[in-house]
RODO-2510 file (C-alpha; in nm, 4 decimals, decimal comma):
residues 435
     n   res          X          Y          Z
     1     m    -3,9930     5,8112    16,9271
     2     k    -3,8688     5,8019    17,2899
     3     f    -4,0737     5,8937    17,6080
     4     d    -3,9332     6,2267    17,7662
     5     a    -4,0838     6,2467    18,1279
     6     s    -3,9144     6,5823    18,1571
     7     q    -4,1240     6,7307    17,8726
     8     y    -4,4519     6,5566    17,9182
     9     l    -4,7494     6,7571    18,0245
    10     n    -4,9911     6,5484    18,2312
    11     r    -5,3380     6,4598    18,0288
    12     v    -5,6827     6,3962    18,1762
    13     v    -5,6743     6,0551    18,0186
    14     d    -5,3599     5,9506    18,1970
    15     d    -5,5594     5,8020    18,4855
    16     q    -5,8240     5,6478    18,2424
    17     l    -5,5739     5,4837    18,0389
    18     s    -5,4120     5,3338    18,3559
    19     r    -5,7427     5,1976    18,4823
    20     l    -5,8711     5,0452    18,1638
    21     l    -5,5202     4,8806    18,1060
    22     q    -5,5633     4,7110    18,4419
    23     a    -5,9184     4,5816    18,3480
    24     f    -5,8935     4,5010    17,9744
    25     g    -5,6541     4,3213    17,7352
    26     a    -5,5940     4,6214    17,5249
    27     v    -5,6876     4,9877    17,4995
    28     s    -5,7500     5,1528    17,1650
    29     v    -5,6672     5,5364    17,1920
    30     e    -5,8230     5,7283    16,9125
    31     g    -5,8339     6,0995    16,8248
    32     p    -5,7222     6,3357    16,5692
    33     k    -5,3421     6,3722    16,4608
    34     w    -5,1060     6,5726    16,6515
    35     c    -5,3303     6,5562    16,9788
    36     g    -5,0758     6,3600    17,1817
    37     k    -5,1916     6,0297    17,1604
    38     t    -4,8806     5,8540    17,0885
    39     t    -4,6752     6,0607    17,3612
    40     t    -4,9655     5,9698    17,6063
    41     c    -4,9427     5,6118    17,5120
    42     l    -4,5536     5,6000    17,5271
    43     k    -4,5769     5,7295    17,9076
    44     q    -4,7353     5,3730    18,0065
    45     a    -4,5986     5,1466    17,7343
    46     k    -4,3296     4,9228    17,7942
    47     t    -4,2569     4,8228    17,4208
    48     s    -4,3207     5,0423    17,1073
    49     v    -4,3795     4,9452    16,7508
    50     k    -4,4479     5,2017    16,4981
    51     v    -4,6475     5,0305    16,2142
    52     s    -4,6077     5,3103    15,9424
    53     d    -4,2170     5,3335    15,9938
    54     p    -4,0894     5,4042    15,6370
    55     s    -3,7512     5,2611    15,7245
    56     d    -3,6535     4,9375    15,5185
    57     d    -3,9203     5,0066    15,2571
    58     y    -4,1958     4,9935    15,5291
    59     a    -4,0714     4,6707    15,6689
    60     i    -4,2673     4,6523    15,9886
    61     s    -4,6343     4,7063    15,7793
    62     k    -4,5371     4,4306    15,5413
    63     l    -4,4493     4,1966    15,8109
    64     a    -4,7866     4,2886    15,9954
    65     r    -4,9610     4,1989    15,6759
    66     i    -4,8170     3,8675    15,6581
    67     d    -4,8209     3,7713    16,0592
    68     p    -4,9401     4,0318    16,2743
    69     s    -4,8388     3,8284    16,5669
    70     q    -4,4735     3,9041    16,5179
    71     l    -4,5310     4,2322    16,6448
    72     f    -4,6383     4,1228    16,9759
    73     i    -4,3096     4,0492    17,1053
    74     g    -4,1904     4,2359    17,4065
    75     e    -4,2799     4,3466    17,7444
    76     p    -4,6288     4,4560    17,7658
    77     p    -4,8156     4,6992    17,7532
    78     i    -4,7047     4,7028    17,3713
    79     l    -4,7814     5,0246    17,1896
    80     l    -4,8779     4,9562    16,8224
    81     d    -4,8792     5,3033    16,6987
    82     e    -5,0769     5,3736    16,3618
    83     w    -5,2114     5,0190    16,3673
    84     q    -5,4988     5,1169    16,1544
    85     v    -5,2391     5,1008    15,8646
    86     v    -5,2909     4,7154    15,8852
    87     p    -5,6383     4,6558    16,0077
    88     g    -5,5659     4,2967    16,0649
    89     i    -5,3662     4,3921    16,3616
    90     w    -5,6983     4,4647    16,5660
    91     d    -5,8364     4,0972    16,4973
    92     a    -5,5008     3,9365    16,5815
    93     a    -5,4721     4,1219    16,9048
    94     r    -5,8066     4,0340    16,9936
    95     h    -5,7218     3,6526    16,9421
    96     d    -5,4161     3,6909    17,1371
    97     i    -5,6094     3,8312    17,4079
    98     d    -5,8491     3,5449    17,3744
    99     d    -5,5838     3,2970    17,4088
   100     t    -5,3546     3,4212    17,6801
   101     r    -5,6386     3,6241    17,8856
   102     a    -5,3809     3,8688    17,9476
   103     r    -5,4745     4,2395    18,0919
   104     g    -5,2783     4,5576    17,9783
   105     k    -5,1089     4,3807    17,6847
   106     f    -5,1604     4,6179    17,3853
   107     l    -5,2038     5,0011    17,3519
   108     l    -5,3629     5,0625    16,9985
   109     c    -5,2984     5,4040    16,8766
   110     g    -5,4501     5,5476    16,5795
   111     s    -5,5394     5,9088    16,4281
   112     a    -5,7816     5,7643    16,1750
   113     g    -6,0365     5,4901    16,1705
   114     p    -5,9389     5,1582    15,9612
   115     k    -6,0043     5,1733    15,5909
   116     k    -6,1450     4,8341    15,5982
   117     k    -6,3949     4,7063    15,8854
   118     v    -6,2235     4,4783    16,1444
   119     l    -6,3964     4,1434    16,1802
   120     h    -6,4956     4,1893    16,5465
   121     s    -6,5687     4,5167    16,7497
   122     g    -6,3406     4,3809    17,0450
   123     a    -6,6242     4,4264    17,3148
   124     g    -6,5086     4,2987    17,6306
   125     r    -6,1333     4,2783    17,5092
   126     i    -6,0491     4,6167    17,3589
   127     a    -6,1528     4,9318    17,5450
   128     r    -6,1884     5,2520    17,3542
   129     l    -6,0507     5,5633    17,4869
   130     k    -6,0975     5,9056    17,3057
   131     m    -5,8607     6,1849    17,3274
   132     k    -5,8739     6,5477    17,2224
   133     t    -5,6342     6,8147    17,1936
   134     m    -5,5509     6,9690    17,5170
   135     t    -5,7592     7,1396    17,7523
   136     l    -5,6944     7,4811    17,9377
   137     y    -5,6201     7,2950    18,2475
   138     e    -5,3793     7,0380    18,0771
   139     s    -5,1951     7,3447    17,9153
   140     g    -5,1406     7,5161    18,2331
   141     v    -5,3975     7,8177    18,1391
   142     s    -5,6547     7,7417    18,3704
   143     s    -5,5932     7,8021    18,7612
   144     a    -5,7812     7,4763    18,8219
   145     s    -5,9746     7,6024    19,1475
   146     v    -6,2968     7,4877    19,0505
   147     s    -6,3622     7,1191    18,9816
   148     l    -6,6557     7,0045    18,7469
   149     q    -6,6989     6,7034    18,9190
   150     g    -6,7163     6,9015    19,2536
   151     l    -6,9536     7,1228    19,0926
   152     m    -7,1638     6,8134    18,9986
   153     n    -7,1457     6,6941    19,3681
   154     g    -7,3168     7,0153    19,4972
   155     d    -7,0001     7,1917    19,5853
   156     k    -7,0145     7,5724    19,6163
   157     v    -6,7435     7,7790    19,4757
   158     s    -6,4961     8,0225    19,6339
   159     g    -6,5514     8,3930    19,6280
   160     l    -6,2469     8,4726    19,4187
   161     a    -6,0900     8,3177    19,1213
   162     s    -5,7266     8,3314    19,1104
   163     q    -5,7254     8,4552    18,7514
   164     g    -5,9496     8,5567    18,4640
   165     f    -5,9369     8,6253    18,1065
   166     e    -5,9095     8,9352    17,9040
   167     l    -6,1028     8,9255    17,5599
   168     d    -5,7219     8,8970    17,3894
   169     d    -5,6648     8,6068    17,6024
   170     i    -5,9825     8,4145    17,4835
   171     l    -5,8791     8,5252    17,1239
   172     k    -5,5517     8,3842    17,1483
   173     i    -5,6664     8,0561    17,3282
   174     i    -5,9348     8,0121    17,0359
   175     c    -5,6967     8,0796    16,7517
   176     r    -5,3927     7,8927    16,8802
   177     g    -5,5764     7,5844    16,9724
   178     g    -5,4846     7,2828    17,2161
   179     w    -5,2007     7,1274    16,9941
   180     p    -4,9390     7,0008    17,2351
   181     a    -4,6320     7,0684    17,0053
   182     t    -4,7208     7,4602    16,9744
   183     i    -4,8529     7,5130    17,3198
   184     h    -4,5677     7,7493    17,4241
   185     d    -4,4939     7,8843    17,0813
   186     p    -4,5561     8,2545    16,9955
   187     l    -4,9214     8,3219    16,8630
   188     e    -4,7950     8,3969    16,5055
   189     q    -4,6256     8,0716    16,4802
   190     a    -4,8743     7,8509    16,6638
   191     i    -5,1863     7,9483    16,4254
   192     l    -4,9953     7,7867    16,1368
   193     t    -5,0640     7,4424    16,2941
   194     p    -5,4455     7,4540    16,2379
   195     r    -5,4059     7,6275    15,8950
   196     q    -5,1949     7,3491    15,7747
   197     y    -5,4187     7,1100    15,9404
   198     i    -5,7284     7,2333    15,7010
   199     e    -5,4900     7,2306    15,4243
   200     a    -5,3940     6,8535    15,4918
   201     v    -5,7432     6,7650    15,5543
   202     c    -5,8529     6,8858    15,2039
   203     n    -5,5532     6,7269    15,0328
   204     p    -5,5308     6,4032    15,1951
   205     t    -5,3004     6,1028    15,1472
   206     d    -5,4759     5,7862    15,0575
   207     e    -5,3238     5,6290    15,3827
   208     d    -5,5192     5,9103    15,5867
   209     a    -5,8598     5,9040    15,4441
   210     y    -5,9834     5,7077    15,1450
   211     s    -6,1467     5,3567    15,1952
   212     e    -6,0173     5,1046    14,9416
   213     g    -6,1443     5,1891    14,5830
   214     e    -6,2823     5,5127    14,7188
   215     e    -6,2168     5,7837    14,4526
   216     k    -6,0439     6,0999    14,5574
   217     i    -6,2350     6,4114    14,7120
   218     d    -6,2241     6,7204    14,5548
   219     p    -6,0266     7,0050    14,7608
   220     d    -6,2708     7,2794    14,7361
   221     r    -6,5851     7,0782    14,8281
   222     m    -6,4175     6,9698    15,1525
   223     l    -6,3084     7,2953    15,2367
   224     s    -6,6547     7,4189    15,1654
   225     l    -6,7948     7,1385    15,4169
   226     l    -6,5370     7,2478    15,6793
   227     r    -6,6385     7,6094    15,6314
   228     a    -6,9922     7,5154    15,6719
   229     i    -6,9425     7,3488    15,9825
   230     a    -6,7250     7,6171    16,1271
   231     r    -6,9994     7,8548    16,0443
   232     s    -7,2529     7,6739    16,2313
   233     v    -6,9943     7,5450    16,4953
   234     a    -7,1719     7,5221    16,8352
   235     s    -7,5357     7,4989    16,7101
   236     p    -7,7978     7,2347    16,6104
   237     v    -7,7138     7,1518    16,2512
   238     r    -7,9631     6,9253    15,9983
   239     k    -7,7421     6,7653    15,7288
   240     v    -7,9860     6,9374    15,4504
   241     t    -7,8403     7,2950    15,5989
   242     l    -7,4969     7,1441    15,4950
   243     i    -7,5882     7,0284    15,1832
   244     q    -7,7372     7,3775    15,1004
   245     d    -7,4242     7,5337    15,2059
   246     t    -7,2036     7,3194    15,0186
   247     d    -7,3379     7,1862    14,6848
   248     e    -7,4561     7,4177    14,4307
   249     s    -7,6150     7,1426    14,2464
   250     y    -7,8667     7,0365    14,4864
   251     r    -8,2267     7,0679    14,3722
   252     p    -8,4811     6,9961    14,6406
   253     s    -8,7376     6,9189    14,3800
   254     d    -8,5192     6,6608    14,2090
   255     k    -8,5071     6,3079    14,3633
   256     n    -8,1999     6,2370    14,1882
   257     s    -8,0168     6,5398    14,2707
   258     v    -8,1151     6,4846    14,6454
   259     a    -8,0018     6,1507    14,6571
   260     t    -7,6763     6,2464    14,5106
   261     s    -7,6310     6,5354    14,7214
   262     y    -7,7038     6,3237    15,0545
   263     e    -7,4694     6,0475    14,9206
   264     t    -7,1710     6,2905    14,8360
   265     l    -7,2447     6,4675    15,2026
   266     e    -7,2190     6,1361    15,3751
   267     r    -6,9055     6,0609    15,2258
   268     y    -6,7015     6,3744    15,2642
   269     y    -6,8655     6,3960    15,6322
   270     g    -6,7670     6,0155    15,6917
   271     i    -6,4006     6,1097    15,6144
   272     l    -6,3959     6,3903    15,8610
   273     r    -6,5490     6,1334    16,1270
   274     r    -6,2886     5,8933    16,0053
   275     l    -6,0147     6,1289    16,0917
   276     y    -6,1853     6,2153    16,4183
   277     l    -6,2186     6,5873    16,3219
   278     v    -6,5992     6,6398    16,3926
   279     d    -6,7578     6,5994    16,7345
   280     e    -7,1564     6,5853    16,7709
   281     q    -7,2964     6,6799    17,0836
   282     s    -7,6155     6,4965    17,1121
   283     a    -7,9365     6,6385    17,2270
   284     w    -8,0482     6,5509    17,6024
   285     s    -8,3640     6,3572    17,6293
   286     p    -8,4676     6,3765    18,0077
   287     a    -8,7008     6,1095    18,1846
   288     l    -9,0003     6,3296    18,1790
   289     r    -9,3490     6,2325    18,2573
   290     s    -9,5056     6,5435    18,0674
   291     s    -9,5709     6,5929    17,6925
   292     v    -9,2837     6,8201    17,6301
   293     r    -9,1611     6,7908    17,2957
   294     l    -8,7769     6,7890    17,2350
   295     r    -8,5656     6,8662    16,9447
   296     k    -8,2989     6,6192    16,8727
   297     t    -8,0671     6,7468    16,6251
   298     p    -7,7107     6,7523    16,7713
   299     k    -7,5020     7,0473    16,7664
   300     i    -7,1594     7,0240    16,5619
   301     h    -6,8089     7,1057    16,6347
   302     l    -6,4862     7,0518    16,5005
   303     t    -6,2454     6,8704    16,7320
   304     d    -6,0524     7,1771    16,8216
   305     p    -6,2157     7,5590    16,7965
   306     s    -5,8716     7,6359    16,6283
   307     l    -6,0001     7,4223    16,3102
   308     a    -6,3105     7,6464    16,2886
   309     v    -6,0976     7,9408    16,3080
   310     a    -5,8820     7,8246    16,0260
   311     a    -6,1580     7,7151    15,8038
   312     l    -6,3194     8,0539    15,8074
   313     g    -5,9798     8,2133    15,7566
   314     a    -6,0251     8,4233    16,0523
   315     t    -5,7795     8,6004    16,2764
   316     p    -5,7929     8,7406    16,6209
   317     e    -5,8605     9,0799    16,4627
   318     s    -6,1533     8,9637    16,2349
   319     l    -6,2975     8,7956    16,5340
   320     k    -6,2799     9,1226    16,7463
   321     r    -6,5290     9,2538    16,5015
   322     d    -6,7657     8,9645    16,4825
   323     f    -6,8861     8,8683    16,8403
   324     k    -7,1365     8,6562    16,7223
   325     t    -6,9101     8,4117    16,5626
   326     l    -6,6634     8,4631    16,8541
   327     g    -6,9252     8,3828    17,0812
   328     l    -7,0101     8,0608    16,9065
   329     l    -6,6377     7,9407    16,9072
   330     f    -6,6056     8,0305    17,2845
   331     e    -6,9038     7,7997    17,3446
   332     s    -6,7250     7,5279    17,1457
   333     l    -6,4127     7,5705    17,3219
   334     v    -6,6011     7,5290    17,6737
   335     f    -6,7672     7,2070    17,5151
   336     h    -6,4247     7,0838    17,4225
   337     d    -6,2911     7,1241    17,7796
   338     l    -6,6261     7,0012    17,9476
   339     d    -6,6434     6,6865    17,7540
   340     v    -6,2802     6,6152    17,8350
   341     y    -6,3230     6,6577    18,2207
   342     a    -6,6855     6,4967    18,2442
   343     s    -6,5397     6,1764    18,0525
   344     s    -6,2722     6,1447    18,3439
   345     f    -6,5701     6,0591    18,5746
   346     g    -6,8058     5,8686    18,3293
   347     a    -7,0267     6,1783    18,2388
   348     r    -7,1704     6,2776    17,9114
   349     v    -7,2005     6,6368    17,7775
   350     m    -7,5191     6,7178    17,5615
   351     h    -7,7322     6,9911    17,4823
   352     y    -8,1077     7,0862    17,5416
   353     i    -8,3692     7,2326    17,3246
   354     d    -8,7385     7,1811    17,3421
   355     n    -9,0257     7,3029    17,0835
   356     s    -9,0841     7,6140    17,2798
   357     d    -8,7007     7,7200    17,2230
   358     l    -8,6255     7,6767    17,5776
   359     e    -8,2486     7,5643    17,5679
   360     c    -7,9547     7,4832    17,7815
   361     d    -7,5917     7,5024    17,6120
   362     e    -7,4423     7,2173    17,8018
   363     i    -7,6145     6,9295    18,0226
   364     v    -7,3650     6,6917    18,1890
   365     e    -7,5413     6,3730    18,2750
   366     m    -7,3764     6,1439    18,5283
   367     p    -7,3606     5,7753    18,5058
   368     d    -7,6431     5,7500    18,7304
   369     g    -7,8676     5,9791    18,5557
   370     g    -7,8016     6,2973    18,7589
   371     w    -7,7558     6,5965    18,5831
   372     g    -7,6316     6,9632    18,5616
   373     a    -7,7278     7,2516    18,3572
   374     f    -7,4524     7,4985    18,2144
   375     e    -7,4787     7,8168    18,0217
   376     v    -7,1964     7,9553    17,8372
   377     k    -7,1451     8,3391    17,8041
   378     l    -6,8589     8,5132    17,6702
   379     s    -6,9083     8,8291    17,8808
   380     a    -7,0272     8,8916    18,2415
   381     d    -7,3272     9,1490    18,1259
   382     k    -7,5317     8,8216    18,0367
   383     i    -7,4840     8,6243    18,3733
   384     d    -7,8451     8,7300    18,4844
   385     a    -8,0057     8,6523    18,1864
   386     a    -7,8250     8,3067    18,1536
   387     a    -7,9358     8,2233    18,5251
   388     a    -8,2890     8,3178    18,4576
   389     s    -8,2638     8,0358    18,1833
   390     l    -8,1157     7,8007    18,3806
   391     n    -8,3810     7,8274    18,6493
   392     a    -8,6549     7,8205    18,3864
   393     v    -8,5174     7,4689    18,2611
   394     e    -8,5049     7,3466    18,6046
   395     a    -8,8505     7,4628    18,6657
   396     k    -8,9721     7,2899    18,3373
   397     m    -8,7855     6,9619    18,4236
   398     v    -8,9308     6,9336    18,8000
   399     a    -9,2736     7,0034    18,6538
   400     g    -9,2262     6,7289    18,4098
   401     g    -9,1087     6,4912    18,6652
   402     q    -8,7368     6,5077    18,6297
   403     e    -8,5109     6,5280    18,9556
   404     p    -8,3544     6,8756    19,0134
   405     p    -8,0400     6,9473    18,8612
   406     r    -7,7373     6,8746    19,0896
   407     c    -7,5858     7,1797    18,9363
   408     k    -7,6766     7,5066    18,7598
   409     c    -7,3656     7,6961    18,6488
   410     v    -7,2887     7,9860    18,4067
   411     i    -6,9528     7,9447    18,2566
   412     v    -6,7808     8,3007    18,1868
   413     g    -6,5158     8,4176    17,9559
   414     t    -6,4036     8,7630    18,0370
   415     f    -6,4708     8,7707    18,4007
   416     n    -6,2465     8,6847    18,7196
   417     r    -6,4831     8,5973    19,0080
   418     a    -6,6569     8,2648    19,1058
   419     y    -6,9415     8,3141    19,3332
   420     n    -7,2678     8,1589    19,4228
   421     r    -7,5935     8,3589    19,3433
   422     p    -7,8924     8,3560    19,6064
   423     d    -8,0916     8,1626    19,3227
   424     g    -7,8463     7,8662    19,3535
   425     v    -7,7042     7,9211    19,0423
   426     r    -7,3069     7,8988    19,0549
   427     v    -7,0899     8,1579    18,8360
   428     v    -6,7456     8,0128    18,7150
   429     p    -6,4931     8,1787    18,5061
   430     l    -6,3625     7,9149    18,2159
   431     a    -6,0327     8,0268    18,3529
   432     t    -6,0596     7,8445    18,6857
   433     l    -6,2221     7,4983    18,5390
   434     r    -6,0555     7,1506    18,5918
   435     p    -6,2087     6,7890    18,6153
***
């Protein structure tokens, strides 16, 4: 595959990747299939090797199994695409970096975790960079008039957004997803990609999903798990809930049944993690001096909201009749984009909920511990309630000894005006956000 600069859509990770190549011997770019990893790496690579190339009876992967260093010939950065097919490549690259002390020599690109564990984590030599499907900013849907980093620095927002979304716009965005290859396709064509993705996950090849010696999965059970996650998307989910939703043989009173059910769930869920298809949004733990008790269950998301739509068998028309599900999918879309934007300046996106049910949809935590609180609402009629919740979270945090938030913000779907409320809350349409 050759890199075509004229067709490339800039990605948020481009600058991150460039910086990491200057600081480390190698960078491992990790994320789901079809999210654009290879193309992004080709933009910066000088040499490219596709480890899983089937030509000449998979000659490259056979050579890599015998002597991985034979793939290290060429001008760096050297892209080793789908390196996980031959896990020994990771350790060979690490040894090469130790010997040569090179910076920016390798780009390791993979859409699945290795079936065998590598011998060394690569710490200090190999940096890891997470990549997702395209955000609204990357796909050109956002006007990019409001910066998340600017909000976290205390910036106010302009009086009018340059654009907003109608409900039909949001439905299309959620259902089509951020898959680079279909970003300009008609909706009826684009929605086939997440549907086929779900089909492929439920009927995977050995190369994609299974560890050595692992028995094949039951496609119906995997689909049940994907549907259970999709039904609970953007919500705190305990594993026992997923078991109850997917395992008819589960008997809480039977220890053997419980053990078997948990073991099965861990295996199937592990495959989804290995394929980079699930994102766990951790619960935020503020540095409080009070006795506030926090709930620590993570929220769960599929890596792109369109996968949840496909797993549920939903359509834009059916989601119009199910605003509760649509609201959760919209929140998952916002998390997806915020997570990409925040990572570009070293921040993390978490959520908050305590034992009094006071919660906050998104907490952006900066590397220095500073934080911002964000509520997500599909429509503008919920702005006042969202602002009241943000102010309650701020009051509780300050009373407990936490520094005040650097930003309080309501992110809205069907709205076209960005403005600053008298209570300090920013109101920002999703259609305006950028890193």
